[in-house]
Structures are given as structure tokens and as C-alpha cells.
C-alpha angles and dihedrals in degrees: 000000000000125000106229123188124194124225115258112263116256116228112261112257117226132194089251089061087067094059110143095014121116096204143013134202126259093253090050091049091047091053092049090048091047094238133115122265092246089054091050092053090049091050088050089054089053091048091244093126117047115233145183114217118206111177104307094338120105115201131180117219108236095219090054090047088052090050090048088055092046090242 
């Protein structure tokens, strides 16, 4: 019998946690949208999530994320 431990749960990120920030990362946006990171990248490829690309970085503008959520 193996002794498995689970990773501690991370606190759930909300759109209000991004107050004052201009952008967020794809994993942060995914958590706020309630989808997986892979699904978020797929939605970005389909232009369903607006992004700013800076070099290899992909950032989501917080105001556009709020609009997407109808906030």
C-alpha cells in the first residue's frame, strides 16, 4: 500500500484579485474562467480570449477579461 499525499489546494483566484493589474497570465485567466490551462490556450488559438503577445509571453488584458465575463 502506498502512502499518497495530495498537493495543498491553492486558493481560488477571482477577477477581484486582479484589481489594479493591467494584465494576467494564461493560467490565472484559466482559473478565473473555471477552465483548464490547456483549454485556455486552445481558446486563445481560436481568438475566443483576447491576448497581448510580447515576445513569447502571452498576457490577457484584465479589462478585456472583465468584459468577457460581463463584469
